[in-house]
C-alpha positions as CSV (number, residue, x, y, z in Angstrom):
1,M,-9.9,-45.7,43.9
2,S,-7.9,-44.2,41.1
3,E,-5.5,-41.4,41.7
4,S,-8.0,-38.9,40.5
5,G,-10.5,-40.1,43.0
6,R,-12.9,-41.1,40.2
7,E,-14.5,-44.6,40.1
8,A,-15.8,-46.5,37.1
9,P,-19.5,-46.0,36.5
10,I,-21.7,-47.4,39.2
11,G,-25.4,-48.3,39.5
12,V,-26.5,-46.1,42.4
13,A,-24.9,-43.4,44.5
14,I,-26.5,-43.2,47.9
15,I,-26.0,-40.0,49.7
16,G,-26.4,-40.7,53.4
17,G,-25.3,-43.8,55.4
18,G,-28.0,-44.0,58.1
19,P,-30.5,-46.8,58.4
20,A,-32.4,-46.0,55.3
21,G,-29.3,-45.5,53.1
22,L,-27.5,-48.6,54.5
23,S,-30.6,-50.7,54.1
24,A,-31.1,-49.7,50.5
25,G,-27.4,-50.2,49.8
26,L,-27.5,-53.7,51.2
27,Q,-30.5,-54.7,49.1
28,L,-28.9,-53.2,45.9
29,V,-25.5,-54.9,46.3
30,R,-27.4,-58.1,46.8
31,A,-29.0,-57.4,43.5
32,N,-25.5,-57.5,41.9
33,R,-25.4,-53.7,41.6
34,R,-22.2,-51.6,42.0
35,I,-23.2,-49.2,44.9
36,A,-21.4,-46.3,46.5
37,I,-22.6,-44.7,49.8
38,L,-21.3,-41.2,50.6
39,D,-21.7,-40.5,54.3
40,S,-20.7,-37.4,56.3
41,N,-20.8,-39.2,59.7
42,R,-23.0,-36.4,61.1
43,P,-26.2,-38.3,62.1
44,R,-29.1,-36.3,63.6
45,H,-29.4,-38.8,66.5
46,S,-25.7,-38.6,67.5
47,A,-26.8,-37.3,71.0
48,T,-29.0,-40.3,71.6
49,L,-27.4,-43.0,73.8
50,Q,-29.9,-45.8,73.0
51,S,-32.3,-46.5,70.2
52,H,-35.4,-48.6,70.8
53,G,-37.9,-50.6,68.8
54,F,-35.4,-52.1,66.3
55,L,-36.0,-55.8,66.4
56,T,-33.0,-57.8,67.7
57,R,-31.2,-54.5,68.6
58,D,-33.6,-52.9,71.2
59,G,-31.5,-50.6,73.3
60,A,-28.5,-50.5,71.0
61,P,-26.7,-47.2,70.5
62,P,-27.7,-45.7,67.1
63,L,-24.0,-45.3,66.2
64,E,-23.5,-49.1,66.9
65,L,-26.4,-49.8,64.5
66,R,-24.7,-47.7,61.8
67,R,-21.3,-49.5,62.3
68,L,-22.9,-52.9,62.0
69,G,-24.9,-51.9,58.9
70,R,-21.8,-50.5,57.3
71,E,-19.8,-53.7,57.9
72,E,-22.6,-55.8,56.4
73,F,-22.8,-53.5,53.4
74,E,-19.0,-53.4,52.8
75,A,-18.8,-57.2,53.0
76,Y,-20.1,-57.4,49.4
77,P,-17.6,-57.0,46.6
78,T,-19.6,-54.4,44.7
79,A,-20.0,-52.1,47.7
80,Q,-18.1,-48.9,48.2
81,F,-18.3,-46.6,51.2
82,A,-16.8,-43.1,51.1
83,Q,-16.5,-40.8,54.1
84,A,-17.5,-37.7,52.3
85,V,-20.0,-34.8,52.2
86,A,-21.9,-34.6,48.9
87,Q,-21.1,-31.2,47.2
88,E,-22.7,-31.5,43.8
89,V,-25.1,-33.7,41.8
90,V,-25.1,-32.9,38.1
91,P,-27.2,-34.7,35.5
92,L,-25.4,-36.1,32.5
93,S,-26.7,-35.4,29.0
94,P,-28.4,-38.4,27.4
95,D,-25.3,-38.8,25.1
96,E,-23.0,-38.7,28.1
97,A,-25.1,-41.2,30.0
98,V,-25.2,-43.6,27.1
99,A,-21.4,-43.2,26.6
100,A,-20.9,-44.1,30.3
101,G,-22.8,-47.3,29.7
102,F,-26.2,-46.3,30.9
103,P,-28.7,-47.6,28.2
104,D,-31.7,-45.4,29.1
105,G,-29.8,-42.2,28.8
106,I,-30.1,-41.2,32.5
107,G,-27.0,-40.6,34.7
108,F,-25.4,-38.3,37.2
109,R,-22.0,-37.0,38.3
110,I,-21.7,-36.9,42.1
111,V,-18.8,-35.0,43.8
112,G,-18.1,-35.2,47.5
113,N,-15.5,-33.6,49.7
114,G,-13.6,-36.2,51.9
115,I,-13.7,-35.8,55.6
116,R,-11.2,-36.8,58.3
117,G,-8.4,-36.7,55.7
118,S,-10.2,-38.6,53.1
119,A,-9.7,-37.5,49.4
120,E,-12.4,-35.9,47.3
121,V,-14.6,-38.5,45.5
122,E,-16.4,-38.4,42.2
123,F,-18.8,-41.0,41.0
124,I,-20.7,-41.5,37.7
125,A,-24.0,-43.2,38.5
126,R,-27.2,-44.3,36.8
127,R,-29.3,-43.3,39.7
128,V,-29.0,-41.3,42.9
129,L,-30.7,-42.1,46.2
130,I,-30.9,-39.2,48.7
131,A,-30.9,-40.6,52.3
132,T,-29.3,-37.8,54.1
133,G,-31.7,-37.5,56.9
134,L,-32.6,-34.1,58.4
135,T,-30.8,-31.5,60.3
136,E,-32.7,-30.2,63.3
137,Q,-33.2,-26.8,65.0
138,L,-34.2,-27.0,68.6
139,P,-36.0,-24.2,70.4
140,E,-33.5,-21.4,71.2
141,L,-33.0,-22.2,74.9
142,P,-29.5,-22.0,76.3
143,M,-29.3,-25.2,78.2
144,I,-31.6,-27.5,76.0
145,R,-28.6,-29.2,74.3
146,A,-27.3,-30.2,77.7
147,Y,-30.3,-32.4,78.3
148,Y,-31.1,-33.4,74.8
149,G,-30.6,-37.1,74.2
150,T,-30.8,-38.0,77.9
151,A,-33.7,-36.2,79.6
152,L,-35.2,-34.7,76.5
153,H,-36.0,-36.5,73.2
154,S,-37.7,-35.8,70.0
155,C,-39.2,-39.3,69.1
156,V,-42.1,-40.3,71.3
157,E,-42.3,-43.8,69.9
158,C,-38.5,-44.3,70.4
159,D,-38.3,-43.1,74.0
160,G,-41.7,-42.9,75.5
161,F,-41.6,-46.2,77.4
162,E,-38.6,-45.1,79.5
163,K,-40.6,-42.0,80.6
164,T,-43.6,-44.0,81.9
165,D,-45.4,-42.3,84.9
166,K,-42.8,-39.5,85.2
167,P,-43.6,-35.7,85.3
168,L,-42.9,-34.7,81.7
169,V,-42.7,-31.8,79.4
170,L,-43.6,-31.4,75.7
171,I,-42.0,-28.3,74.2
172,G,-43.2,-27.4,70.7
173,E,-44.1,-24.4,68.5
174,T,-45.6,-26.2,65.5
175,S,-49.1,-27.3,64.7
176,D,-48.6,-31.0,65.4
177,V,-47.9,-30.5,69.1
178,F,-51.4,-31.6,70.0
179,S,-51.0,-35.0,68.3
180,R,-47.7,-35.4,70.0
181,A,-49.3,-34.7,73.4
182,L,-51.8,-37.4,72.7
183,L,-49.0,-39.9,72.0
184,I,-47.2,-39.0,75.2
185,S,-50.4,-39.5,77.2
186,R,-50.0,-43.3,76.7
187,F,-46.9,-43.1,78.9
188,S,-47.7,-40.4,81.5
189,S,-50.7,-38.2,82.3
190,D,-48.5,-35.9,84.3
191,L,-47.6,-33.8,81.2
192,V,-47.3,-30.1,80.7
193,V,-47.3,-28.8,77.1
194,F,-45.3,-25.7,76.6
195,T,-46.0,-23.7,73.4
196,N,-43.3,-21.1,74.3
197,G,-45.7,-18.2,73.3
198,A,-46.7,-19.8,70.0
199,D,-50.4,-20.1,69.1
200,T,-50.3,-23.6,68.0
201,I,-52.9,-25.3,70.2
202,R,-56.5,-24.4,69.6
203,P,-58.9,-23.8,72.6
204,D,-60.9,-26.9,71.7
205,Q,-57.7,-29.0,71.7
206,E,-56.6,-27.5,75.0
207,S,-60.0,-28.5,76.4
208,Q,-59.5,-32.1,75.1
209,L,-56.1,-32.3,76.7
210,A,-57.4,-30.9,80.0
211,A,-60.1,-33.6,80.0
212,I,-57.3,-36.2,80.3
213,G,-55.2,-34.2,82.8
214,I,-52.7,-32.5,80.5
215,R,-52.0,-28.9,81.0
216,V,-51.1,-26.4,78.3
217,E,-48.6,-23.6,79.3
218,R,-48.6,-20.7,76.8
219,R,-46.1,-18.4,78.6
220,P,-42.6,-18.0,77.0
221,I,-39.8,-20.2,78.3
222,D,-36.6,-18.7,79.6
223,D,-34.5,-22.0,79.9
224,I,-34.3,-25.6,81.0
225,V,-32.9,-26.0,84.5
226,G,-31.3,-28.9,86.3
227,D,-29.0,-30.3,88.9
228,K,-25.8,-31.2,87.1
229,A,-26.7,-33.9,84.6
230,D,-30.3,-34.2,85.8
231,M,-33.1,-32.0,84.4
232,T,-35.3,-30.6,87.1
233,G,-37.6,-28.2,85.5
234,V,-38.6,-25.5,83.0
235,R,-38.1,-21.8,83.9
236,L,-40.5,-19.5,82.4
237,A,-39.7,-15.9,81.3
238,D,-41.4,-14.6,84.4
239,G,-39.2,-16.6,86.7
240,E,-41.5,-19.4,87.7
241,V,-40.0,-22.9,87.6
242,I,-42.3,-25.8,86.7
243,Q,-40.8,-29.0,88.1
244,R,-40.2,-31.7,85.4
245,V,-37.7,-34.4,85.1
246,G,-37.7,-34.9,81.3
247,G,-39.9,-35.2,78.3
248,F,-40.0,-34.3,74.6
249,V,-39.2,-31.4,72.3
250,R,-40.4,-30.8,68.8
251,P,-37.5,-29.6,66.7
252,R,-37.9,-27.8,63.4
253,W,-36.3,-29.8,60.6
254,H,-34.3,-28.9,57.5
255,A,-33.8,-31.2,54.5
256,P,-30.2,-30.7,53.5
257,V,-30.2,-31.1,49.7
258,E,-28.1,-28.1,48.7
259,F,-25.9,-30.4,46.7
260,M,-28.8,-30.7,44.2
261,G,-28.2,-27.1,43.1
262,E,-30.9,-25.7,40.9
263,L,-32.5,-29.1,40.1
264,P,-36.2,-28.9,40.8
265,V,-36.5,-31.0,43.9
266,E,-40.2,-30.5,45.1
267,R,-40.9,-30.0,48.8
268,D,-44.0,-30.1,50.9
269,D,-45.2,-27.4,53.4
270,W,-42.8,-28.8,56.0
271,G,-39.9,-28.7,53.8
272,L,-39.6,-32.4,53.2
273,V,-38.8,-33.9,49.8
274,V,-41.8,-35.1,47.9
275,T,-41.5,-38.4,46.0
276,D,-44.0,-40.6,44.1
277,D,-45.0,-44.1,45.2
278,R,-41.7,-45.6,43.9
279,G,-39.7,-43.1,46.0
280,E,-38.6,-41.0,43.0
281,T,-38.4,-37.3,43.3
282,A,-39.5,-34.7,40.6
283,V,-36.0,-35.1,39.1
284,R,-36.0,-38.3,36.9
285,G,-33.4,-40.8,38.2
286,V,-33.2,-39.2,41.7
287,Y,-34.8,-41.0,44.6
288,A,-35.2,-40.1,48.2
289,V,-36.0,-42.1,51.4
290,G,-35.9,-42.0,55.2
291,D,-36.5,-39.0,57.4
292,I,-36.1,-36.6,54.6
293,V,-39.4,-37.6,53.0
294,P,-43.0,-37.2,54.4
295,P,-44.0,-37.8,57.1
296,G,-40.5,-37.0,58.4
297,P,-38.5,-38.5,61.3
298,Q,-39.6,-42.0,62.3
299,Q,-38.2,-44.9,64.2
300,L,-35.0,-46.3,62.8
301,I,-36.6,-49.7,61.9
302,I,-39.2,-47.9,59.7
303,A,-36.4,-45.9,58.0
304,A,-34.6,-49.2,57.3
305,G,-37.7,-50.8,56.0
306,N,-38.4,-47.9,53.7
307,G,-34.9,-48.1,52.4
308,A,-35.4,-51.7,51.4
309,R,-38.8,-51.0,49.8
310,V,-37.4,-48.1,47.7
311,A,-34.3,-50.1,46.7
312,A,-36.6,-52.8,45.2
313,K,-38.4,-50.1,43.1
314,L,-35.2,-48.5,42.1
315,N,-33.7,-51.8,41.0
316,M,-36.7,-52.6,38.8
317,D,-36.5,-49.1,37.3
318,M,-33.0,-49.8,36.2
319,I,-33.9,-53.3,34.9
320,R,-36.7,-51.9,32.8
321,G,-34.7,-48.9,31.7
322,A,-32.0,-51.2,30.4
323,L,-34.6,-53.1,28.4
324,G,-36.4,-50.0,27.2
325,V,-39.8,-51.1,28.6
326,G,-40.7,-48.1,30.6
327,L,-41.2,-47.2,34.3
328,V,-44.3,-49.2,35.4
329,D,-43.8,-52.7,36.8
330,E,-47.2,-54.1,35.7
């Protein structure tokens, strides 16, 4: 790093060092690309003690997976990892991009604020890959954070097996709560679905759940209750406590792409970043991958796989751009 904190031009700046970003970075450095990953070290799953379903790493802490992935990425000579929060992504003019050595006239300036004493960073890159993941907003219940990551989880596929045959709760105020209840039914039929006063489950869906022994509770929730570290139930606003030992919560998610400024990043109805089949956003040269794109949060192994897939498309985009033969790999 130079004294100014500015590197020589690179191939791809990856914003986010989770499974999707690290997997993409690994594939791209193995394609002899100069790659920089900017990571804020604020993963959404930091409260989770174990992750499941990741082949060869079942039960490993998510932070350990990130550490191993970073070590593998940084082992390559063209890899750079910056502990920084992205602040600004600005497109270069075609002339500026060509002057930087980017033959197709596409390039970006990426600025990040260092964390934990790290200096500000600035990269000039041919492409940008957004892999920030999502920030989440849990239902506004005073004690929910005390049990989140231990008794309560958001990913049914990730943590359902450990809840087999236990009395569970599903708390959610969104229209996909019904499908989540069906997923949980594979692990326990002793399930109460709490809509917290929201009208998100239709009467016909409630009848279908009742047919398999799942109750829908529409009354507002006051709080989660427990005995020290153990969750014991859900207290309703009218004072009734329904005994439960754990379960799942459906957060609301936010895609943190404020660093894109006024660039026209398209979002879907859930606020997720829309991409084409290659993983490119509506901004030419900017790609996105991982939880930030539809369908949203998934298992870590799926995020990593998608990172590798988009990296291959991105690499081909740069190859074809350098040759002036267009986007489509026929």
